[in-house]
N, C-alpha and C positions, 0 to 999 in steps of 0.2 A: 664185390662192393669195395670201393676205395673211400678212405677218409683220412684226415690228418689230425694229429693231436698237437695242439698249439700250447706249449708250456710257457709260462711267464718267466721273466728273468730270475725272480725269487720264487721258488716253489712254495706253495701253501703247506700247511700241516699234513701229516700222513692221511688224514681223513677230511679232505676239503668238502665244503658244504655249498659252494656256489660254483655253477658251471655256465658256460655259454656254448651255443651251437650256431655256427654260421653256414648258410647254404649259398652256394654259388648261384648267381642269377642264371636263368635259363629260359629259352623260348620253348613253346610246346608245339606239337603237331597232332593232327586228329584224323587225317585221311591220306590216301595215296598221294594226292597232289601237294598237300602241305608238308608231308614228310619227305617229299622229293625236292622241296624248295631249297634253293641254294643257301639261304640264311637259316631256316628252321632246321635243316638236316645237320647243321653244325652241332646241334645239341643232342645228337643221337650217338656220339662217339667221344669218349674222353680225350682221345688223341687230338681230334679236331678242336675240341674245346680248349685244350692246352695251347694249341697253336694260335687260336684266336686271342687268348689272354697274354701270351708270352712271346709272340713272334719276334719283336726287336731283340729281346734278351737271348733267345736260343739261337737266332741267326748270328748274334754278336759273339757267342762262344763256340759257334760252329758245330752245333748238334741238331738233330731232327727232333720233332715233337715226340716221336716214339722213344727216342733215346733219352729225352728229358724226362718222360714219364718213368722210364726205368731208373733214372737217377733219383727221382722223388720217392719211388716205392722200394728202393733197394733195402734188403734186410739190415736192421741195426744202423741205418743211415739217418742221422739227424741233420736237418737242413737249417742253415743260418737264417733266422727270421728277419734279421736286418736287411739281408739281400732279398728275401722273398717279398717283404713289404714294398720294396722298390718296384716290383712288377705291377703294383696296383691291381692285384687279382682279388683282393678282399679287404674288408674293414680291419679285422684282427685287432680288437680294441683292448688287449690285455698287456700292452707294452708299458714300460715305466712311464708314469704320468697319464696313462690312458684311463678311460672311465671304468674299465673292468680290470685294472691293474691287479696282478697277483692271482687271477682266476684261471683255471684250466679251461681251454676251449677245444672244440671239435669242428673241423672244417669238412663240409660234406659237399662234394661236387655233384652237379646235376647233369646227367647225360642220358636220360631216359625219355625225353620229350614230353614229360608230364609234370614238371616242376616239383616232383616229389610227392605227388598225390595218388599215383596209379598203383593198381594191383592186377593188371591184365596183360596177357599176351595177345596181340591183335594181328590177324592175318588179313592185311589190306588187299593183297593180291596173292596169286600162287607163288610169286617170287619176292614178296615183300612182307616180312613178319617183323613187327616191332615189339620189343619187350618193354611195355610201359609199366615198370614195376618200381619206380622210384620211391613209392610209399613203403614198400616192403623193406628196402634198405634203411630208410630213415627210422622206421619202427625198430628194426634190429639194433640200431645204434642206441636208441633211447633205452631199450630193454637191457642192453649190455651195461650202460651207465648206471641204471637202477640196480642191477645185480651186484655191481662192484661197490656202490655207495648207498648204504642203507638210509642215511639221512641227508636230504638235499633241501637246503633252505630256499634257494632261488635258482631257477633255470631261465636263462635269457635266450630267446630264439631270434636270430637275425637273418632276414631274407631281403633280397632285392629283385625287382622286376617280377618274373613269374614266380620265383620262390617267395617273394614277399606276400603274394596272394596266398600261397599254400601254407606259410608259417602262421598266418592269421587263422586259416582253416584248421591247422594242426593244434592250435592253442588249447581248445577244450579237451582233446584227446590226451595231450601231454598232462594237463591238469588232473584228469581222471587217473592216469598212470602214476602220477606223483601227488597223491591227495593232500599232502601236508606242505606242498611247495608253492612259493610265489612264482608265477609265470609272467615274464616280461617279454614283449614282442616288439621288435623294431621292423616296421614294414616300409622299406625304401622303394619308392616308385611302384606302388602297388595298385594303381588305378586301372589296370588292364580289365579286371573283372570285379564288379561290385554287386552287392545284393540286389536281387529283383530286377536287374537290367536285362536287356535282350541278349547281351553277350553271355551273361550267366545262364539264362534259360537254355541257350544252345548247348553249353557245356554240361549242364545238369541232365538234359533230356537226350541229346543226340550224339555226344562223343562216346566212342566205344569204350574208353577206359574210365568213364565217369564213375565216381564213388556211389552214384545213385543206383541202388539195386534194380530199379525198374527202368533204367535207361536202355537205349538201343545197344545191346551187346551181341548182335547177331554174328559179328566177325571175331568176337573175343572169347577168351576163356580165362578163368581166374588163374593167376600165377601162383598164389598161395591160398589154399582153401581156408586157412585160419584168418578170418576177417576181423578178429577182435582188435581193439585199440587202434582202429583206423579212423581218420576224420570222416564225418558224414558229409561235410561241405554243403549242407542244406541251407542255402541262402535265399530261399524263395520269398521270404518276407523282407520288406524294405528295412525293417528294424532288426535284422538277424544279428548284426554285430552288437548292437546295444543290448538286445535280449540276452545274448551269450554273456556279455560282461556283467549284467545284472544277476544272472543265475549263478555266477561263481562268487558273488559277494565281495568283489574287490580283489580276489586272488589272481585274476588275470588283468594285466594292464597292457595297452597297446599304443604305439606311437606310429603315426603316418607322417612321412616326410616326402616331399617331391616338388616338382615344378608343374604348374597348372597346364602347360602346353608341352609336356614331355614328348620329345620327338620320336622316341622308340614306341611309346604307347600309341601315339597317333598313327604311326606307320603300321603297327600291328593291327590296329582296328581296320584299316583299309585292307590288309591282307586277309583278315578274318572274313570280311565281306566277300572277297574274291574266292577264297578256297571253300568257305562254307556255303556260298551262294545264298547269303542272307540279305534281306532287304534292310540293311543298315548302312551307316556311313561308308561310302565307297571312294570318295576323293579325299585328298589331304585336308582340304578346307572343311568339308563336312565331318570328317573324322575328328578334327580338332574341336569343332563346336560340340559334337556329341560327347566326347570325352570330358571337356570342360564342364558341360552342364551336369553330367553324371557325377563328376567330382564334387561340385558344390552342393548338389542335392544330397549326396551321401554325407558329406561333412556337416552340413547344417543339421541333419537328422541326428547324427552321432553326437554333436555338441549338445543338442537339446534333450536327447533321450538317455544317453549313457550315464551311469552313476558318477557322481563327482569323484575325480581322482583316478578314473580308470581309462579314459580316452584322451589322447593328446595328438596334436597335429601342427606341422609347420609347412605351409604351402607357399612357395614363392612364385613370382612370375618367371617367364622364360621357358626354355625347352630342355633343361638338364635331365639327365637320366643316371640312376645308380650313383648317387652322391657319396655313399659310404665307401665305394671303390674308387671312383674317379676324383675324389676330393671335393670338399664343400666350396665350390667356386662362386656360388651366387652371393650377392651382397645381402646384408640383413634387410628384412622387409621395410623397416622404418629406421633408417640410420640416425634420425634425430631423437629416437627414444633410447635413452641410455640402458634400459632394461632389455632391449632387443639386441642380442649379441650374435644372431645368425643361426642357421640351421645346425651347424656343428656343435655349438655350445648348448643349443636347445636339446639336441640328441644326448649329449654327455650329461646334462642335468637330469634327463629322464632316466638314464642308466644308473646314475649315482643317487638319485632321489634327493638332490640338493637344490632343486629349483624353488624360487620364491615368486615366480612370475605366472602368467596365464597358462592355461592348458592348451589353448589354440591360438596360433598366429597365422593369419592368412593375408595374402596380398590382395590387391585389386579391390579394396573397399568392401571386402566380404565379411569382416570380422564383427563380433559382438563382445560385450564385456562378459567375463566369466571368472569364477573363482577356481584357483588351482590348489589341489591338495596332493602333494607328493612327499613321501618320507616323513609324514607328520606335520609338514609345514603348510599353512594355509595362507593364501594371499589373493587379493583381488587385482586384476589387471585387465588390459585390453586384449581381446582375442584376435587382434589384428594389428599389424604395423602398417596402417594405410599409408601408402607412399604419397609423396608430394611432388611427383614429376610433372606436374602441370595439370590444369583443369580449367574449365570455363567458369569465370567468376560471375557472381550475382550479388547485387548490393541489397542489404536488408537492414532493418532497424531492430535493435535489441532493447527491450525495456525490462530490467530486472532490478528489484530493490529500489524502484523509483528512478533509476538512472536510464536515460535513453542514449544510445550510441549507434552510429552507422559504421558498418564494417563490410568486409568482402567475404562472401560465402565460399571460400576457397581454401584449399590446403596449400596454396602457393603464394599467399599475400606476403608483402614485405615485412609484416610484423612478426613473421615466423609462425610455425605450426604449433598450436597448443596441444599438448598430449591429452588423450581422452580422459585420463584420471583428473588432470587439472581442469579440464573443460567441465567435467561433471561436478567437481568441487565448487567451481565458480558458479554453476547453476544453483547448487544447493545453498550456497552462502549469499547469493545475490550480488557478488562482487565482480561480475564480468563487465568489461567495457569493449569487448570485441564483437565479432559477428555471431549471429544465432546459429548458423549452420557452417560446418566445415566438411567438405567432401573430397575424396581423392578423385583423380582423373578417370574418365571413362575410356576404355580401350576402343580405338577406332581402326578402321581398315583403310590403308593407303596403298596407292600404286605409284611406283617410281619407274619411269621409262628412261633408259640410258642408251645412247648410240655410241658404240665402240668402233672407231674408224679403222678401216683396213681396206686393201684392194679387194676386188670381187673374187679373184682367184683364191686368196686367203680365206675370204668369207665362205666360199664353197667347201674348203677343207674343214672349217669349223663346223658347218652344218652337216657334213658327212659323219661327224661324230657328235651328234646333238646331245646325247645323254651326258657325255663328259663335259661338253660345253656348258650345259645347264649347271652342272655341279661346280664348274670353275667360277662361273659368274655368281652363283648363289653364295659360294664360300667367301668370295671377295666382298660381296655386298654385306653379308652378315658381320664380317670382321670390321668393316668400316662404319656400319650403322649401329653395331653393338646391341643395345637393348631393344630388339624387335623380334617378333615371332613370325617366321615365314609361313605362308600358306601356299604360295605358288610362284614358280619362276619359269619363264619361257623365253626362248630366243628365236629370232628370225632374221633372214638376210634382207637388207634394205638398200635401195639406191642402185641396184644392179640390173634392173629391167632394161630390156632393149626398147627404147622409146621411139615413137614415130617422129618423123621430121617435124621440126617446129615445136615439139613438146618440151616443156620445161624440165631440165635435168635437176634431180634432187641435189641439194648442197652436200649432204652427208651420205656416204656409202660405207657399208660394213655390216656389223651385227647390232641389231636392236634387242636389248634385254628388258623384259618387263618383270618387275618384282612386286608381288602383292604380299602385304604383311600387316600385322596388327601392332599398334603402338599407342602409347598414351599421348603422344604429341607428334606433330608433323616435323620430320627431321630433314635436314639438308645434307646432301651427299657432296663431298669434296671431290670434284672431277679429277684433279691431279693425283690425290691420294688413292682414289679408286683405280685409276689407270695403272699405277704401280702395283697395287694388290692384285688386280685381275690379270695382269701380265705374269705375275709370279704363279698364279693358279693355272693359267693357260699353258705356260711353259712346262709346268709339272705334268700336265696332261699330254704333252707333245703336240700342242696346237699352236697355230700362228698367233703372234702377239698383236695388240692394237697399237696404232700410231698416235691415238689421242681419244679422249672422251668428250662428247659434246651432247647438246640437246637433252640435258637432264631436266625432266619435269616430274613433279610429285603432286598427285591429286587425291583427295579423300574419296573413297568409294562408298556410295550409298545404295541401299537395296530398297526398292519400292514394290509393293504388290497392289494390284487394283482392288479398291474397296468396292466389291460387287454390290453390296446392299446399298451403299451410299450412291453408287453410280446408277443403279436401277431407279432409285427414288428421284434423283436429279434428272435423268433422261426422260422419265415419264412426265415430270413437271414441264419440261421443255417441249416434248412432243404434244402434250395436251394443249399447251399454249398456242401451238401452231395448227391445232385441229387434226392431228395425225394419231393413228392407233398407237396405244401404249404397248410396251414390252411386258411379257409375263415373267421374265427372269433374265439374268446375265450369266453367261457361261463362256467357256473357251477363251479364257484370258491368257494372253501370251505377251512376253516382252522380249524383244530381240535387240541385240546391239551389233552394229557392223563397224568395221574400222578400215580406214585406208592405210596405205603403206606409210603415210606421213603421220599416222597415229591420231588423226582427227576422228572423232566417233559420232555416230548418230544413233539415237534411241528411237525405236519404232514400237508403239504399243497398239495392240489389236484387241478389240473386245467385240464379242458377238452378243447381240441383244435380240433374242428370237421372238418375233411377233407371231400371230396366228397365220395360217397359210394364205387366207384371203387378204389379210392386211399387208402382206409382204410386197405385193405389187404396188400398193398405194405408196409405200415408203420409197420403193425404187423410183417411182415417177415424180417424187416430190423432193426437189433440191433443197428446200428449207430443212428437211430432216437432217441433212449433213450439218447445218448450222446448229440444230438442236443437240445433236450428238456432241459436237465440239464444245458447246457451252456446258453441257452436263459433265463432260469429261474434265474440263477445266475446273469445275466446281468440286468434283470428287478428288482430283489429283492435286489441287491447290495450284501450283505454278510449274510450268514446263514449256519447252519449245517444241512445236510440231513440225513435221514435214508437210508438204502439200497434202491436204486431208482427202481421204478416199473412204468409201463405204461399200460394203457388199452384204448380201444376205445369203444364208445357207438353208 
């Protein structure tokens, strides 16, 4: 077992009473395929983990990862923390001016593929045995600290990504081990696994190293027969975290920070679907939607159920991951609110107990008002910094205190955004002269299509390395569009077909890139700036550069589903009016979209309305039935444009 002791610039008294433990973020694996995965297998060897975190540095000083590990672990060798912090391998918040200044810390790397929860050795195959025993090492460190220091007033657990999940799971076990100690938990990017979700149920029941004693352990054996002081990780109830916080009477406090569309969590959810063969989100877009929904469901319950002053959260938009290591780069949720100082200051306030603001701040219009109590300070604030990056306005009249006024129900009107507290006070005093409603913008899905011009020979070279081409185009697009959350990027060759004599030649040839993304407003892409950026990315990938960017279009993407009940009612009304047999139900609804090389698209909707066997022939022979179907379809779908209408029966 390896660990680092992180001493502050000024050492505390001989018997310190406050400590912190930070765990390196780490992916998990759970079967032969996942433990063989190029990404997940990194976290099964400390040397590969070191290489992942410190590659530029060790290459710069001309040593291997193995040699650097030797330097770090050499006897009686103290490493300069000012240099180590530059590696951005951890948070390490006990520097001068840091939130845990003067406290002794312990840094615990994760290299067992279990995020520090396991106590099993698993034989996945005859030649693949993985020691998922990270929990044994973490417990040993806790026991050593307890043995050395008889009185500990506060223990802070810091985790990110996979270890953020496990630090929350460890909190009650640490509280039991240290019964007089305040336990603080910083859970950075912890939405991989949340209580009572399908992802949790899989880990609880089916993972060989699961802490669940009744899980499937057919390939596993206990690594340490002493199972005392291990976390139970029993999150089968949706209120598991709130119940835990309540049962410890305020002695455990937890902070969740993260971005709602965390790119690593979204990708891991897709990989979970792949390797566990689960019927859960399998694509990037479906993973993003599932993770986002789970996040808000969990946080809303935590906010409403957890005892006051025990649960805190700061959730921003975007796809950031592991902010405590990579730096708090996201902007404050509500820059117009002077009390919203961003995720970093929110985290520091939690650690120092000096906050006077709300317990929860959420992006995307998800927040509610709540009272915060930390370090004895009680204040009421807004549990969200609802952003004002654009919204659809509605005009409304307000009548309060006898005064009538017309305003814009928008967070982006020219009069400026009224903070929630002021808005509430205006309501209570009757002194408002503005709108009755203020809302943040709704996230919408957009698709931008770009044609990057190049000759067909170069286009072939780009398509021969499609994965890198997609990465190059997406990186360039994200840099130029900034605040968007990507869901899909695709590239294809255009304008290079061999056309028949007399056929019109396409004006543009090269690579067409299609970007699907979520944003609060429709954004324009600067072709010239994008050309420069994409050429930089293509060159870095060793791919041909574009000679120009043209044909940029952006459209809002909408999703429709056939309203079967409404359609059945409408079509029967129309069929009856024409003296034709009625349908008994509507099924087999499909929607197809086809696209030409010039990116024009056609939508085809097919609906099966099954009549009885005898009536089917009557419908086939009656052309008016097509008109009836068309009229009903229009009524159920509101407005759309059809192809030439056809009908068939099955």
